[in-house]
C-alpha positions as CSV (number, residue, x, y, z in Angstrom):
1,M,75.2,95.8,70.9
2,P,73.0,93.6,73.1
3,S,72.4,94.9,76.6
4,R,73.2,93.1,79.8
5,R,69.5,92.4,80.3
6,E,69.3,90.9,76.8
7,R,72.3,88.6,77.5
8,A,70.6,87.5,80.7
9,N,67.3,87.0,78.8
10,A,69.1,84.5,76.7
11,I,69.5,82.3,79.8
12,R,65.8,82.9,80.7
13,A,64.6,81.9,77.2
14,L,66.7,78.8,77.0
15,S,65.6,77.7,80.4
16,M,61.9,78.3,79.7
17,D,62.2,76.5,76.3
18,A,64.1,73.4,77.6
19,V,61.8,72.9,80.6
20,Q,58.8,73.3,78.4
21,K,60.1,70.8,75.8
22,A,60.9,68.3,78.5
23,N,57.6,69.0,80.2
24,S,59.6,68.7,83.4
25,G,62.0,70.9,85.4
26,H,62.4,74.1,87.3
27,P,62.4,77.3,85.3
28,G,62.0,79.7,88.3
29,A,65.5,79.8,89.6
30,P,67.3,80.2,86.3
31,M,65.0,83.1,85.4
32,G,65.5,84.7,88.7
33,M,69.3,84.3,88.9
34,A,70.0,85.1,85.2
35,D,71.3,88.7,85.9
36,I,73.5,87.5,88.7
37,A,74.9,84.8,86.4
38,E,75.5,87.3,83.7
39,A,77.6,89.5,86.0
40,L,79.6,86.7,87.4
41,W,80.3,84.6,84.3
42,R,81.0,87.4,81.9
43,G,83.0,89.6,84.2
44,Y,84.8,87.5,86.8
45,L,84.7,83.7,86.4
46,Q,88.2,82.5,85.3
47,H,87.6,79.4,83.2
48,N,88.5,77.9,79.8
49,P,85.6,76.3,77.9
50,T,88.1,74.5,75.7
51,N,89.7,72.8,78.7
52,P,87.2,72.4,81.5
53,N,89.9,70.7,83.7
54,W,92.4,73.5,83.7
55,A,94.0,73.2,87.2
56,N,93.8,76.9,88.1
57,R,90.2,77.5,86.9
58,D,87.7,79.1,89.3
59,R,85.1,76.6,90.6
60,F,81.4,77.3,90.2
61,V,78.8,75.3,92.1
62,L,75.1,75.5,91.6
63,S,74.0,74.4,95.0
64,N,70.3,74.9,94.2
65,G,70.8,72.2,91.6
66,H,67.1,72.0,90.6
67,G,67.8,75.2,88.6
68,S,70.1,73.1,86.3
69,M,69.0,74.9,83.2
70,L,70.9,77.9,84.5
71,I,74.2,76.2,84.4
72,Y,73.5,74.3,81.2
73,S,72.5,77.6,79.5
74,L,75.7,79.2,80.8
75,L,77.9,76.4,79.6
76,H,76.3,76.4,76.2
77,L,76.5,80.1,75.7
78,T,80.1,80.5,76.9
79,G,81.4,77.8,74.5
80,Y,81.6,74.5,76.3
81,D,81.0,71.3,74.4
82,L,77.3,71.4,75.0
83,S,75.2,71.9,72.0
84,L,71.7,73.4,71.4
85,D,70.6,69.8,70.7
86,D,71.9,68.8,74.2
87,L,69.7,71.6,75.7
88,K,66.7,70.3,73.7
89,N,67.3,66.9,75.1
90,F,67.0,68.2,78.7
91,R,66.0,65.5,81.2
92,Q,65.9,62.7,78.6
93,L,67.5,59.3,78.8
94,N,71.2,59.3,78.0
95,S,71.3,63.1,77.6
96,R,74.1,65.3,78.6
97,T,71.7,67.6,80.5
98,P,70.1,65.5,83.3
99,G,67.5,66.9,85.6
100,H,70.1,68.0,88.2
101,P,73.7,68.7,87.4
102,E,75.6,65.4,87.4
103,L,79.4,65.0,87.5
104,G,80.7,63.3,84.4
105,Y,77.7,64.0,82.2
106,T,78.2,67.6,81.3
107,P,81.6,69.3,80.6
108,G,82.0,72.2,83.0
109,V,79.9,70.7,85.8
110,E,82.2,70.5,88.8
111,T,80.0,68.4,91.1
112,T,76.6,66.7,91.4
113,T,74.1,68.8,93.1
114,G,70.5,68.2,93.9
115,P,70.4,67.2,97.6
116,L,70.1,70.7,98.9
117,G,72.9,72.1,101.0
118,Q,75.5,69.6,99.8
119,G,76.5,71.9,96.9
120,I,77.6,74.7,99.2
121,A,79.4,72.0,101.3
122,N,81.3,70.9,98.3
123,A,82.1,74.6,97.6
124,V,83.6,74.8,101.1
125,G,85.7,71.7,100.2
126,F,86.8,73.4,96.9
127,A,87.9,76.5,98.8
128,L,89.6,74.6,101.5
129,A,91.5,72.5,99.0
130,E,92.6,75.7,97.2
131,K,93.8,77.2,100.4
132,V,95.8,74.1,101.4
133,L,97.4,73.6,98.0
134,A,98.3,77.3,97.8
135,A,100.0,77.1,101.2
136,Q,101.8,73.9,100.2
137,F,103.0,74.9,96.7
138,N,103.1,78.7,96.2
139,R,106.5,80.3,96.7
140,E,107.6,83.9,96.8
141,G,107.2,85.3,93.3
142,H,105.4,82.2,92.1
143,T,101.6,82.0,92.7
144,I,100.4,79.0,90.8
145,V,97.4,78.1,93.0
146,D,95.2,81.1,93.0
147,H,91.5,80.7,92.1
148,Q,88.1,81.5,93.5
149,T,85.1,79.3,94.4
150,Y,81.7,80.7,93.6
151,A,78.4,79.1,94.7
152,F,74.7,79.9,94.0
153,L,72.3,78.8,96.7
154,G,68.8,79.3,97.8
155,D,66.5,79.1,100.8
156,G,66.4,75.3,100.6
157,C,70.2,75.1,101.0
158,L,70.1,77.4,104.0
159,M,67.2,75.5,105.6
160,E,69.2,72.2,105.5
161,G,71.3,71.8,108.6
162,I,74.4,70.9,106.7
163,S,74.7,74.6,105.6
164,H,75.2,75.5,109.2
165,E,77.9,72.9,109.7
166,V,80.0,73.8,106.6
167,C,79.5,77.6,106.6
168,S,80.5,77.8,110.3
169,L,83.6,75.8,109.4
170,A,84.3,78.0,106.4
171,G,84.3,81.1,108.6
172,T,86.5,79.5,111.2
173,L,89.1,78.5,108.6
174,G,89.0,81.9,106.9
175,L,88.2,80.7,103.4
176,N,88.3,84.1,101.8
177,K,88.2,82.8,98.3
178,L,84.7,81.5,98.7
179,T,81.8,83.7,97.5
180,A,78.2,82.5,97.9
181,F,75.3,84.2,96.2
182,Y,72.0,83.8,98.1
183,D,69.0,83.8,95.9
184,D,66.7,85.5,98.3
185,N,63.4,85.1,96.4
186,G,61.2,84.2,99.4
187,I,59.7,81.2,97.7
188,S,60.1,77.4,98.1
189,I,58.0,74.5,96.8
190,D,55.3,75.0,99.4
191,G,54.9,78.7,98.8
192,E,56.1,81.8,100.6
193,V,58.9,80.8,103.0
194,Q,58.0,83.4,105.7
195,G,55.7,80.7,107.1
196,W,58.6,78.4,107.9
197,F,61.8,80.2,107.4
198,T,62.2,83.5,109.2
199,D,66.0,83.3,110.0
200,D,68.0,86.5,109.9
201,T,70.4,85.0,107.4
202,P,72.8,87.9,107.2
203,R,73.3,88.0,111.0
204,R,73.6,84.2,111.0
205,F,76.5,84.4,108.5
206,E,78.1,87.3,110.3
207,S,78.2,85.2,113.4
208,Y,80.1,82.5,111.4
209,G,82.7,85.1,110.6
210,W,81.6,85.7,107.0
211,H,81.7,89.0,105.2
212,V,78.0,89.7,104.4
213,I,76.7,92.0,101.7
214,R,73.0,92.7,102.2
215,N,70.1,93.8,100.0
216,V,71.7,93.5,96.6
217,N,69.3,93.9,93.8
218,G,69.7,90.6,92.0
219,H,68.3,92.0,88.8
220,D,70.8,94.8,88.6
221,A,74.0,93.3,87.2
222,D,76.0,96.5,87.9
223,E,75.0,96.3,91.5
224,V,76.0,92.6,91.6
225,E,79.4,93.5,90.2
226,V,80.0,96.0,93.0
227,A,79.2,93.3,95.5
228,I,81.6,90.8,93.7
229,E,84.4,93.4,93.9
230,A,83.9,93.8,97.6
231,A,83.8,90.0,98.0
232,L,87.2,89.6,96.2
233,A,88.7,92.3,98.4
234,S,87.6,90.6,101.7
235,D,89.8,88.5,104.0
236,K,86.7,86.4,104.8
237,P,84.3,84.2,102.9
238,T,81.5,86.3,101.5
239,L,77.7,85.9,101.3
240,I,76.1,88.2,98.8
241,C,72.4,88.4,99.6
242,C,70.5,89.0,96.3
243,K,66.9,90.0,96.3
244,T,65.3,88.4,93.3
245,T,62.0,87.5,91.8
246,I,61.6,83.8,91.1
247,G,60.5,83.2,87.5
248,F,61.5,86.8,86.6
249,G,59.6,87.9,83.4
250,S,56.7,85.5,83.7
251,P,53.6,87.8,84.1
252,N,51.4,85.2,85.9
253,H,54.0,83.0,87.7
254,G,56.8,85.4,88.5
255,G,57.3,85.7,92.2
256,K,55.1,82.6,92.8
257,A,55.8,79.0,93.8
258,S,54.1,77.9,90.5
259,S,57.2,78.9,88.6
260,H,59.5,76.8,90.9
261,G,59.1,73.3,89.7
262,A,56.9,73.0,86.6
263,P,56.9,74.2,83.0
264,L,55.3,77.6,82.5
265,G,53.2,76.4,79.6
266,A,53.2,77.6,76.0
267,E,50.9,80.6,76.5
268,E,52.8,81.9,79.6
269,I,56.1,81.5,77.8
270,A,54.7,83.7,74.9
271,L,53.6,86.3,77.5
272,A,57.0,86.1,79.2
273,R,58.8,86.6,75.9
274,A,56.7,89.7,75.3
275,E,57.3,90.9,78.9
276,L,61.1,90.5,78.5
277,G,61.2,91.9,75.0
278,W,62.6,88.7,73.7
279,T,61.4,88.4,70.1
280,H,63.3,85.2,69.1
281,G,61.8,81.8,68.7
282,P,62.3,78.7,70.9
283,F,66.0,77.8,71.3
284,E,66.9,80.7,69.0
285,I,69.8,82.9,70.2
286,P,71.1,85.8,67.9
287,A,74.7,85.6,66.7
288,D,75.6,88.9,68.4
289,I,74.5,87.5,71.8
290,Y,76.4,84.3,71.3
291,A,79.5,86.4,70.4
292,Q,79.3,88.4,73.6
293,W,78.8,85.3,75.7
294,D,81.6,83.3,74.1
295,A,84.4,82.8,76.6
296,K,86.7,80.5,74.6
297,E,89.3,83.1,73.5
298,A,89.5,84.7,76.9
299,G,89.8,81.2,78.5
300,I,92.6,80.1,76.3
301,K,94.4,83.4,77.0
302,A,94.0,83.0,80.8
303,E,95.2,79.4,80.8
304,S,98.1,80.3,78.5
305,E,99.2,83.1,80.8
306,W,99.0,80.6,83.7
307,N,101.1,78.1,81.8
308,V,103.8,80.7,81.4
309,K,103.8,81.3,85.1
310,F,103.9,77.5,85.8
311,A,106.8,77.1,83.4
312,A,108.8,79.8,85.4
313,Y,107.8,78.0,88.6
314,A,109.0,74.7,87.2
315,A,112.3,76.2,86.2
316,E,113.0,77.4,89.7
317,F,111.2,74.6,91.6
318,P,111.3,71.5,89.4
319,E,110.5,69.0,92.1
320,L,107.6,71.0,93.4
321,A,106.2,71.4,89.9
322,A,106.4,67.7,89.2
323,E,104.8,67.0,92.6
324,F,102.0,69.4,91.8
325,E,101.3,67.7,88.4
326,R,101.4,64.3,89.9
327,R,99.0,65.2,92.6
328,M,96.6,67.0,90.3
329,A,96.6,63.9,88.0
330,G,95.5,61.8,91.0
331,D,98.5,59.5,90.7
332,L,100.2,58.1,93.8
333,P,104.0,58.2,94.2
334,A,105.7,55.6,92.0
335,D,107.2,53.8,95.0
336,F,104.0,53.7,97.1
337,A,102.8,50.2,96.3
338,E,106.3,48.7,96.9
339,K,106.8,50.5,100.2
340,A,103.2,49.7,101.4
341,A,103.8,46.0,100.6
342,Q,107.0,46.1,102.6
343,Y,105.1,47.6,105.5
344,I,102.4,44.9,105.3
345,A,105.0,42.2,105.4
346,E,106.6,43.8,108.5
347,V,103.2,43.9,110.2
348,A,102.6,40.2,109.4
349,A,106.0,39.3,110.8
350,K,105.4,41.3,113.9
351,G,102.1,39.5,114.6
352,E,100.7,42.0,117.0
353,S,97.2,41.6,118.5
354,I,95.8,45.1,118.7
355,A,92.5,47.0,118.0
356,S,92.1,47.6,114.3
357,R,91.6,51.3,115.0
358,K,95.2,51.2,116.5
359,A,96.3,49.2,113.5
360,S,94.8,51.9,111.3
361,Q,96.8,54.6,113.1
362,N,100.0,52.6,112.8
363,T,99.3,52.3,109.0
364,L,98.9,56.0,108.8
365,N,102.2,56.5,110.4
366,A,103.7,54.2,107.8
367,Y,101.8,55.5,104.7
368,G,101.5,59.2,105.7
369,P,105.1,60.2,105.1
370,L,104.8,58.6,101.6
371,L,101.7,60.6,100.7
372,P,101.9,64.4,101.1
373,E,98.4,64.5,99.4
374,L,96.7,63.0,102.4
375,L,94.3,65.4,104.2
376,G,92.9,63.8,107.3
377,G,90.3,64.7,109.8
378,S,87.8,63.6,112.4
379,A,84.5,64.8,113.6
380,D,85.7,65.7,117.1
381,L,86.8,62.1,117.8
382,A,90.5,62.1,116.9
383,G,91.5,60.5,120.2
384,S,89.0,57.6,119.6
385,N,89.2,57.3,115.9
386,L,93.0,57.5,116.1
387,T,93.3,59.5,112.9
388,L,96.1,61.7,114.1
389,W,99.5,60.3,113.1
390,S,103.0,61.5,114.0
391,G,103.3,63.8,110.9
392,C,99.9,65.5,111.3
393,Q,99.8,69.3,111.3
394,G,96.5,71.1,111.9
395,I,95.1,73.6,109.5
396,S,93.9,77.0,110.7
397,S,92.8,80.3,109.2
398,T,96.3,81.6,109.4
399,D,98.3,78.5,108.4
400,A,96.9,76.1,105.8
401,A,100.1,74.3,104.9
402,G,99.2,71.3,107.1
403,N,97.5,68.0,106.5
404,Y,94.8,67.7,109.1
405,V,91.4,69.3,109.6
406,F,89.7,69.4,113.0
407,Y,86.1,69.2,111.7
408,G,84.4,69.5,115.0
409,V,81.1,67.7,115.6
410,R,80.0,67.9,111.9
411,E,79.8,64.4,110.5
412,F,77.6,65.4,107.6
413,G,79.5,68.6,106.9
414,M,82.8,66.8,107.1
415,S,81.8,64.2,104.6
416,A,80.4,66.6,102.0
417,V,83.4,68.9,102.4
418,M,85.6,65.9,101.7
419,N,83.7,65.3,98.5
420,G,84.6,68.9,97.5
421,I,88.2,68.3,98.4
422,A,88.4,65.2,96.3
423,L,86.6,66.9,93.4
424,H,89.1,69.8,93.4
425,G,92.1,67.5,93.0
426,G,95.5,67.4,94.5
427,L,94.5,66.0,97.8
428,I,93.1,62.7,99.1
429,P,90.8,63.3,102.0
430,Y,90.0,60.9,104.8
431,G,87.7,61.6,107.7
432,A,86.5,59.7,110.7
433,T,83.7,59.2,113.2
434,F,82.0,56.3,115.0
435,L,80.3,53.8,112.6
436,M,77.0,54.6,114.3
437,F,77.3,58.3,113.3
438,M,77.7,57.4,109.7
439,E,74.0,57.9,109.8
440,Y,74.5,61.6,110.2
441,A,76.8,61.6,107.1
442,R,74.8,59.0,105.1
443,N,73.7,61.2,102.2
444,A,77.2,62.7,101.6
445,V,78.6,59.1,101.6
446,R,76.1,58.3,98.9
447,M,77.2,61.3,96.9
448,S,80.8,60.2,97.1
449,A,79.7,56.8,95.7
450,L,77.5,58.4,93.0
451,M,80.3,60.7,91.9
452,K,82.9,57.9,92.2
453,Q,85.3,60.1,94.2
454,R,88.4,58.9,96.1
455,V,87.1,59.7,99.6
456,L,88.2,57.5,102.5
457,Y,85.7,57.2,105.4
458,V,87.2,55.9,108.7
459,F,84.4,54.4,110.9
460,T,85.6,53.0,114.2
461,H,83.7,51.4,117.2
462,D,82.3,48.9,114.7
463,S,79.9,46.7,116.7
464,I,78.5,45.8,120.1
465,G,82.2,45.4,120.9
466,L,82.4,49.1,121.8
467,G,80.7,48.1,125.0
468,E,79.3,50.4,127.7
469,D,78.1,53.3,125.6
470,G,75.2,51.2,124.7
471,P,72.7,50.8,121.9
472,T,72.7,54.5,120.8
473,H,76.4,54.0,119.9
474,Q,76.4,50.4,118.8
475,P,76.0,49.9,115.0
476,I,73.7,47.1,113.8
477,E,72.3,47.9,110.4
478,Q,75.0,50.3,109.2
479,L,77.3,47.8,107.6
480,T,74.5,46.5,105.5
481,S,73.6,50.0,104.4
482,L,77.2,50.7,103.4
483,R,77.7,47.4,101.7
484,T,74.6,47.8,99.5
485,T,75.7,51.2,98.3
486,P,76.9,51.0,94.7
487,N,80.5,52.0,94.0
488,L,81.4,52.0,97.7
489,D,83.9,49.5,99.0
490,T,83.4,48.7,102.7
491,W,86.3,47.0,104.5
492,R,86.1,45.4,107.9
493,P,89.5,44.0,108.7
494,C,90.1,41.2,111.2
495,D,93.6,42.3,112.3
496,A,96.5,44.6,111.7
497,V,97.5,42.9,108.4
498,E,94.1,43.2,106.9
499,S,93.9,46.8,108.1
500,A,97.1,47.8,106.3
501,V,95.9,46.1,103.2
502,A,92.6,47.8,103.3
503,W,94.3,51.2,103.6
504,K,96.6,50.4,100.7
505,Y,93.8,49.1,98.4
506,S,91.6,52.1,99.2
507,L,94.3,54.7,98.6
508,Q,95.2,53.1,95.2
509,R,91.6,53.0,94.1
510,K,90.7,56.0,91.9
511,N,87.2,55.2,90.9
512,G,85.2,55.4,94.1
513,P,85.1,55.9,97.9
514,S,86.0,53.4,100.6
515,A,84.7,52.9,104.1
516,L,87.2,51.5,106.5
517,I,85.6,49.9,109.5
518,F,87.7,49.4,112.6
519,S,87.2,48.0,116.1
520,R,87.6,49.5,119.5
521,Q,88.7,46.2,121.1
522,N,91.9,44.2,120.5
523,L,91.8,41.6,117.7
524,D,94.0,38.5,117.5
525,H,96.7,38.4,114.9
526,Q,96.0,35.7,112.2
527,E,98.9,33.8,110.7
528,R,99.1,33.8,106.9
529,S,101.3,32.9,104.0
530,A,102.5,35.4,101.5
531,G,99.9,34.1,99.0
532,Q,97.1,34.7,101.5
533,I,98.3,38.2,102.2
534,A,98.1,38.9,98.5
535,D,94.6,37.5,98.3
536,I,93.3,39.9,101.0
537,E,93.1,42.5,98.1
538,R,90.6,40.2,96.5
539,G,88.1,41.0,99.2
540,G,87.7,37.4,100.5
541,Y,90.1,34.6,100.8
542,V,90.7,31.2,102.5
543,L,92.3,31.9,105.9
544,K,92.2,28.4,107.3
545,D,91.7,25.2,105.3
546,C,91.6,21.5,105.3
547,A,92.8,18.7,102.9
548,G,90.4,18.2,100.1
549,E,86.9,19.5,99.8
550,P,85.5,21.1,103.1
551,E,82.4,19.8,104.8
552,L,81.7,23.2,106.4
553,I,82.7,26.8,105.5
554,L,82.8,29.5,108.2
555,I,82.7,33.0,106.7
556,S,83.4,36.0,108.9
557,T,84.8,39.5,109.1
558,G,86.4,41.8,111.7
559,S,86.4,40.8,115.3
560,E,84.4,37.6,114.6
561,V,87.1,36.1,112.5
562,G,88.9,35.1,115.7
563,L,85.8,33.3,116.8
564,A,85.6,31.4,113.5
565,V,89.3,30.4,113.8
566,E,88.6,29.1,117.4
567,A,85.7,27.0,116.1
568,Y,87.9,25.8,113.2
569,N,90.6,24.5,115.6
570,V,88.0,22.5,117.7
571,L,86.2,21.1,114.7
572,T,89.5,20.1,113.0
573,E,90.6,18.3,116.1
574,Q,87.3,16.4,116.0
575,G,88.2,15.2,112.5
576,H,85.9,17.5,110.5
577,K,87.0,19.2,107.3
578,V,86.5,22.9,107.8
579,R,87.4,26.1,106.0
580,V,87.5,29.6,107.3
581,V,87.0,32.4,104.8
582,S,87.8,35.9,105.9
583,M,85.8,38.4,103.8
584,P,86.9,41.9,104.7
585,C,85.3,43.5,101.7
586,T,82.3,41.9,100.1
587,S,82.1,44.2,97.1
588,V,85.7,43.5,96.1
589,F,85.1,39.8,96.5
590,D,81.9,39.9,94.4
591,A,83.9,41.6,91.6
592,Q,86.3,38.7,91.3
593,D,86.1,36.2,88.5
594,A,83.9,33.1,88.8
595,E,86.8,30.8,89.0
596,Y,88.3,32.5,92.1
597,K,84.9,32.8,93.9
598,Q,84.3,29.1,93.3
599,A,87.8,28.3,94.7
600,V,87.0,30.2,97.9
601,L,83.3,29.3,98.2
602,P,82.7,26.1,96.2
603,I,79.1,25.9,95.3
604,E,79.1,22.2,96.2
605,V,79.5,23.0,99.8
606,G,76.1,24.1,101.1
607,A,77.0,23.8,104.8
608,R,78.1,27.4,105.6
609,I,77.9,29.7,108.6
610,A,78.4,33.5,108.4
611,I,79.5,35.1,111.7
612,E,79.3,38.9,112.2
613,A,78.2,41.1,115.0
614,A,76.0,43.1,112.7
615,H,72.6,42.7,111.0
616,A,72.2,39.1,110.1
617,D,70.1,39.4,106.9
618,Y,73.0,40.6,104.6
619,W,74.8,37.3,104.9
620,Y,72.2,35.0,103.4
621,K,73.4,35.8,99.9
622,Y,76.6,33.9,100.9
623,V,75.3,31.1,103.0
624,G,72.2,30.2,100.9
625,L,69.1,28.4,102.0
626,D,71.1,25.6,103.6
627,G,73.4,27.8,105.7
628,R,73.1,29.7,108.9
629,V,73.9,33.2,110.0
630,M,75.2,34.2,113.5
631,G,74.3,37.9,113.6
632,M,72.3,40.6,115.3
633,H,68.6,40.8,115.1
634,T,68.0,43.5,117.7
635,Y,69.7,46.6,119.0
636,G,72.5,46.3,121.6
637,E,72.7,46.9,125.3
638,S,75.0,48.8,127.7
639,A,77.6,46.5,129.2
640,P,81.3,45.5,128.9
641,A,82.1,44.1,125.5
642,G,82.7,40.6,126.7
643,D,79.4,40.4,128.4
644,L,77.6,41.7,125.3
645,F,79.2,39.1,123.0
646,A,78.1,36.4,125.4
647,H,74.6,37.9,125.8
648,F,74.0,38.1,122.1
649,G,75.3,34.6,121.4
650,F,78.7,35.2,119.9
651,T,80.3,32.4,121.8
652,L,82.4,29.4,120.8
653,D,79.7,27.0,122.2
654,N,77.0,28.6,120.2
655,L,79.0,28.5,117.0
656,L,80.0,24.9,117.6
657,G,76.4,24.0,118.1
658,L,75.4,25.6,114.8
659,A,78.3,23.8,113.1
660,T,77.3,20.4,114.6
661,E,73.7,20.9,113.4
662,L,74.9,21.6,109.9
663,L,77.4,18.8,109.8
664,E,74.9,16.3,111.1
665,D,72.4,17.4,108.3
């Protein structure tokens, strides 16, 4: 019977061989963590290779995603639909084994990892989602949500600041079903980390409120098992600090930075095989080792046992069981669209002129009771972002049945945790900060878009209109950054009606994140027909129009739509044919068919002006060479909002001057 070390060596061999064949990759981490992986995956991980999406599976996250051949080897060996040919195709075009683990490419990969620190942040999100769902659905005698989250991470993850944000939060929230394995090998790309990373990591995590297990020999699987048992018995999240040798088994590169991010070379691989006692050829795994790794039968059994439990739960709590299945499928309640449309009609009839951040809160008060899957939050700005609604209940370490997370001043951590929540399933996360502080969260927002997750970002205080806080808080280039992010829909509503539609559209969207951009200042209500309200969901639509073909088109979003309408009224009185196009979401508009886009922005009309208190350059794609853009070209200033709009030229006189210039031409 193969020994534990031989089973671990199968991981090492596959990792060496795949990286060598690709002539690219990171063999060191898989070789160093193979014994830890053998202990966890063979002894503890609850999963079913024949059904990677089983609801109650344990979640495994490789936060040090550069070591991707570790997870690919594990998935292949345990019986997932990942063949030896897939491993041989490592890092090649259209392969199922990309350079870093990517969601949707490889069965069994729970999240995209690569940007260091975000994997452990996603793991915190997984563990938080498990805790919330367990509190919401489990009943006495019926535990249907009961699984662990395991994460591997290295020095790089711990050096990234996001690890502080999320691990601190995990301790505060008492996420005891989260276990992280720290690959303490003392090496990063530049060499020995003692020159730039001398933190006392165990004490750091103890200060967060974690259970810390120190000085575990990461090459002794039995010792690792003892640590896992202690972690599972703890009422806190656990960090298991594993001392390892990077590139374990490589005579000349083991323990050195040279094994981190480059193939070992054919000669060194031969030496490593001899050192490890691995006598098999490249990509050759003996049948008895495959047999010991195979987890299909155990996985089917575990899921079948859970299915029996769920059937008993459904018999006693049929409505809860149906709700659990609906939410895990990512479906909204059947009546949501109808009730949301009714609310939008009520908002239109009311005609209230309020700040769009307040309109957002009103919408949450309307939609929140319809959507028990909503899990909100704010990065210490709830009173400004207005993300708390009447039915909000905060989550704590002792009571996780609520629907709101007080994230603290952790914009980046909040956003990456929300990715983990969305990936887990059963919950729709939304989180808020000022639009300017999107910059702290930027890479996590990108990861939401890359993974096409339903994460809703609420960004308030959307322009120089926030006023006296000044240029450090006034966003200029952020809207352009968000709008140019693939898969991300960015909405900047002009009033309460568009705000309610933006929320509805974003909640119904299942294939990507949305950014909802709201104002601090009040915005005028705009009158619309029922047809115009329906067209808001097309991203851009005709708000004000003329008879026949327009001479001039004014395109605007958010607070500047009111200015465009003022100019429309004056120019129309002067006898000009003018159209106002409100474009709350450019990406949704761009996705419309050519006929609709032509109907809104006819190519024959070259006289166009775009008006937005944000970076001007984005709008030239809509106004063309003959048009004009009234936008920002500098940072803001500190002053009352009205003074700032006048100072930066967002006035009726200036807009009329531009319009007259174009009309005369």
